[in-house]
C-alpha positions in Angstrom: 14.0 1.8 18.9 11.1 -0.7 18.9 9.6 0.2 15.4 6.9 -2.0 14.3 7.4 -3.6 10.9 4.5 -5.8 9.6 5.5 -9.2 8.1 3.0 -11.7 6.9 3.4 -15.4 6.0 4.9 -14.3 2.7 7.3 -11.9 4.2 7.5 -8.1 4.3 6.7 -5.9 1.3 8.0 -2.5 0.1 6.0 -0.1 2.2 6.4 -2.0 5.5 10.0 -2.8 4.8 10.9 0.9 4.7 10.6 0.9 8.5 13.6 -1.3 8.8 16.0 1.4 7.8 14.5 4.8 7.0 13.9 6.1 10.7 17.5 5.5 11.5 18.4 7.9 8.7 16.0 10.7 9.4 16.4 10.7 13.2 19.2 12.8 14.5 19.9 10.3 17.2 18.7 6.9 18.2 15.3 7.2 19.7 15.1 6.4 23.5 11.7 5.1 24.3 10.6 3.3 27.5 10.7 -0.5 27.5 7.4 -1.9 26.5 6.7 0.8 23.9 6.0 0.0 20.2 6.3 2.8 17.5 3.9 2.5 14.7 5.3 4.2 11.5 4.8 3.5 7.9 2.0 1.2 6.8 -1.7 0.3 7.4 -0.8 -1.0 10.7 -3.3 0.5 13.2 -5.3 -2.8 13.8 -6.2 -5.0 16.6 -5.1 -8.2 14.6 -1.9 -6.6 13.3 0.2 -5.2 16.2 1.2 -7.2 19.3 0.0 -6.3 22.8 2.4 -3.7 24.3 2.3 -1.4 27.4 2.4 1.8 25.3 2.2 2.8 21.6 3.4 5.8 19.6 1.9 6.6 16.2 3.7 8.7 13.6 2.3 8.6 10.1 0.6 5.3 10.3 -2.9 4.5 8.8 -5.9 2.3 9.4 -7.8 0.4 6.5 -7.9 -3.4 6.9 -8.7 -4.0 10.5 -10.7 -2.5 13.4 -8.6 -0.3 15.8 -7.1 -2.1 18.8 -8.9 -2.3 22.1 -8.4 0.9 24.0 -7.2 3.0 21.1 -6.7 6.5 22.0 -6.5 6.0 25.7 -3.7 6.8 27.9 -1.3 4.1 26.6 -1.5 5.8 23.2 0.6 8.7 22.0 -0.7 9.7 18.7 1.6 12.3 17.0 0.2 12.0 13.4 -1.7 9.7 11.1 -1.5 9.1 7.3 -4.5 11.2 6.2 -8.0 12.4 6.7 -9.7 9.1 6.1 -7.8 7.5 8.9 -8.5 10.4 11.2 -12.3 10.2 10.4 -12.3 6.5 10.9 -10.7 6.7 14.3 -12.4 9.9 15.5 -9.1 12.0 15.7 -8.7 15.6 15.3 -8.1 16.8 11.7 -4.7 18.4 12.5 -3.3 15.0 13.2 -4.0 13.9 9.6 -0.6 15.0 8.0 0.8 12.5 5.6 2.2 9.0 5.3 5.5 8.5 7.2 7.5 7.6 4.0 7.3 11.3 3.0 10.3 11.6 5.4 12.6 10.0 2.8 12.9 13.4 1.3 15.1 14.3 4.3 17.7 11.7 3.5 20.6 13.2 1.3 20.8 10.1 -0.9 17.0 10.5 -1.7 17.4 14.1 -3.0 15.3 14.3 -6.2 17.2 14.1 -9.4 16.9 16.3 -12.4 14.6 14.9 -15.2 17.7 14.7 -17.4 19.1 12.2 -15.0 16.2 9.9 -14.9 15.0 7.3 -17.6 12.5 4.6 -18.2 9.3 3.5 -16.8 8.9 1.2 -13.8 6.0 -0.8 -12.5 5.3 -2.1 -9.0 2.4 -4.4 -8.6 0.5 -5.0 -5.3 2.5 -7.8 -3.5 -0.6 -10.0 -3.3 -1.0 -10.0 -7.1 2.4 -11.8 -7.4 1.0 -15.1 -6.0 -1.0 -15.8 -9.2 0.0 -13.1 -11.5 2.6 -12.9 -14.3 3.5 -9.2 -13.9 7.3 -9.5 -14.3 6.8 -11.2 -17.7 4.2 -8.4 -18.6 6.8 -5.8 -17.8 9.3 -7.4 -19.7 7.1 -7.6 -22.8 6.0 -4.0 -22.3 9.6 -2.8 -22.0 9.1 -1.5 -18.6 11.2 -2.1 -15.4 9.7 -4.5 -12.9 9.8 -3.5 -9.3 9.3 -6.5 -7.0 7.7 -5.2 -3.9 9.3 -8.0 -1.9 12.9 -7.1 -2.8 15.3 -4.9 -0.7 13.4 -1.6 -0.2 16.4 0.6 0.1 17.7 -0.5 -3.3 14.1 -0.1 -4.8 13.8 3.5 -3.5 16.8 4.4 -5.7 15.3 2.6 -8.6 12.2 4.7 -8.3 14.3 7.8 -7.9 16.1 7.2 -11.3 12.8 6.5 -13.3 10.9 9.0 -15.3 7.6 7.4 -14.5 6.2 5.1 -11.9 3.1 2.9 -12.6 1.9 2.0 -9.1 -0.5 -0.6 -8.0 1.5 -0.8 -4.7 0.6 2.4 -2.9 3.9 3.1 -1.4 5.5 3.0 -4.9 3.4 6.1 -5.6 4.2 7.7 -2.2 7.9 7.2 -2.6 7.8 8.6 -6.2 5.8 11.6 -5.3 8.2 12.3 -2.3 11.2 12.0 -4.7 9.2 14.1 -7.4 8.8 11.3 -9.9 5.6 11.4 -11.8 3.2 8.4 -11.2 0.2 6.7 -12.5 -2.1 4.6 -10.2 -3.4 1.3 -11.4 -5.3 -1.6 -9.9 -4.3 -5.2 -10.4 -6.5 -6.7 -7.6 -9.6 -5.9 -5.5 -7.4 -6.3 -2.5 -5.9 -2.9 -3.4 -7.5 -0.7 -0.6 -9.2 2.3 -2.0 -9.6 3.6 1.6 -5.8 3.8 2.1 -5.1 5.3 -1.3 -7.8 8.1 -0.7 -6.3 8.5 2.7 -2.9 9.4 1.3 -4.0 11.3 -1.9 -6.4 13.4 0.1 -3.5 14.6 2.4 -1.9 16.1 -0.8 -5.1 17.5 -2.4 -4.7 14.9 -5.1 -7.5 12.7 -6.8 -7.5 9.0 -7.0 -8.5 7.7 -10.4 -6.7 4.4 -11.0 -6.6 2.5 -14.2 -7.9 -1.1 -13.8 -5.7 -3.7 -15.4 -6.9 -7.0 -16.5 -5.8 -10.2 -14.8 -2.4 -11.5 -16.3 -3.3 -15.2 -15.8 -6.2 -17.4 -15.6 -5.4 -18.2 -12.0 -5.2 -14.6 -11.2 -8.6 -13.7 -12.8 -10.1 -16.7 -10.8 -8.6 -15.4 -7.6 -9.8 -11.9 -8.2 -13.4 -13.0 -8.7 -13.3 -15.0 -5.4 -12.5 -11.9 -3.1 -15.9 -10.5 -3.0 -17.2 -13.7 -1.5 -15.1 -13.6 1.6 -14.6 -10.0 2.4 -11.4 -9.2 0.6 -12.7 -6.7 -2.0 -11.4 -3.4 -0.9 -11.6 -1.5 -4.1 -14.4 0.9 -5.0 -15.1 2.6 -8.2 -15.7 6.4 -8.2 -14.9 6.7 -4.6 -15.9 9.6 -2.3 -14.7 9.9 1.3 -18.2 9.3 2.7 -18.7 6.1 0.5 -15.2 4.8 1.3 -15.8 5.5 5.1 -19.2 3.6 5.0 -17.5 0.7 3.2 -14.6 0.5 5.7 -17.2 0.5 8.7 -19.5 -2.0 7.0 -16.7 -4.5 6.5 -15.6 -4.0 10.2 -19.1 -4.9 11.3 -19.1 -8.1 9.2 -15.7 -9.0 10.8 -17.1 -8.7 14.2 -19.7 -11.4 13.7 -18.9 -14.6 15.6 -19.2 -16.8 12.8 -17.3 -14.8 10.2 -13.9 -16.9 10.4 -15.4 -20.2 9.9 -17.6 -18.9 7.0 -14.7 -17.3 5.3 -12.7 -20.5 5.3 -15.6 -22.4 3.7 -16.0 -19.5 1.0 -12.3 -19.5 0.2 -12.4 -23.2 -0.2 -15.5 -23.0 -2.5 -14.6 -20.0 -4.6 -10.8 -20.2 -4.7 -9.2 -23.4 -3.5 -11.5 -25.8 -5.6 -11.3 -23.8 -8.8 -7.6 -23.5 -8.4 -7.3 -27.4 -8.2 -9.2 -27.6 -11.3 -7.4 -25.1 -13.4 -3.9 -26.5 -12.3 -5.0 -30.1 -12.9 -3.4 -32.1 -15.7 -6.7 -32.2 -17.8 -6.6 -28.3 -18.1 -2.9 -28.0 -18.7 -3.2 -27.1 -22.4 -6.1 -24.6 -22.0 -4.3 -23.0 -19.1 -1.3 -22.2 -21.3 -3.5 -20.7 -23.9 -5.5 -18.7 -21.5 -2.4 -17.4 -19.8 -0.8 -16.4 -23.1 -3.9 -14.5 -24.1 -4.4 -12.8 -20.7 -0.6 -11.9 -20.4 -0.9 -10.2 -23.7 -4.0 -8.2 -22.8 -2.2 -7.1 -19.6 0.8 -6.0 -21.5 -1.3 -3.8 -23.9 -3.2 -2.4 -20.9 -0.1 -1.6 -18.9 1.4 0.2 -22.0 -1.9 2.3 -22.3 -1.7 3.2 -18.5 1.8 4.6 -19.1 0.2 7.0 -21.5 -2.5 8.3 -19.1 -1.9 11.8 -17.4 0.4 11.3 -14.5 0.2 12.6 -11.0 2.6 14.7 -8.9 1.6 16.7 -5.8 2.4 20.4 -5.9 5.9 21.2 -4.4 4.2 23.7 -2.1 1.8 21.3 -0.7 4.3 18.5 -0.3 6.7 20.9 1.5 4.0 22.0 3.8 3.2 18.4 4.8 6.9 17.5 5.0 7.5 20.5 7.3 4.7 19.4 9.5 6.1 15.7 9.7 9.5 17.2 10.5 8.0 19.0 13.4 6.3 15.8 14.5 9.8 14.0 14.1 11.2 16.6 16.5 8.5 16.0 19.0 9.1 12.3 18.8 12.7 12.8 19.7 12.0 15.1 22.7 
């Protein structure tokens, strides 16, 4: 079937990459859809600048969060079977009954993804947001903390099994938490970058009646700190402290209004240059080499200590009853998709 899998210039990441193989394992038979039909599954992919133009679209478990909905969304060319959660339903004006859960919950239907007994699991693993890997030092942070590093850019099928075998998942990447919860592995939410979307996290956690109270981790390098500070100047700050559904929805709509301004793209390029590209050039210059080494050592150590403290925080896990309710609803949707 023509299942959409988002890939940016850096390649796909963990949540998006699940689309490449999961659906073939949970469907009873290959899905037969009309030519010109695109299926939107796992990911924050309901957006006009994300998906390509097609004749028809089918939505099952997708979310909105970074982009305005496509032109004509909800019209006759759209078949919306379910969305990720109530925030997506509110933002798109959809009935609440369509807000079920993220499509990755269907992993639970795969025999090799059956939850393990606690005695069969060991260790703590951490998956950062893939954007934080461009300037962060999180693999080294994990090594120093004694945790397993889960690279969101690696093979997702193998990574699911690594999550399944862990005792605890520390998740900056949302789909690390979604997969952990689906496989009954406790998880702790953290934030390494303001690019981590509070909207999409709350969208998912509300679907399972869970709160979203992440631990903010400090930057692990000088460059990462500089990049973090630049996001608020060009509309890439998606993190909100003490979020409520109403506040998060207002923030999403406000960002969408700014994006609609004609001069926004040109202004963003200038702001990126002033607040990130120029400082990066200075920090990585030969004259700042020694200071950068010292700053990175100090920041990496602080990140190690903060990550270790995060592992000691109360963990999350949805109730078996609530998760099974949502899984049963998604199973019915899956059957509808096959018919």
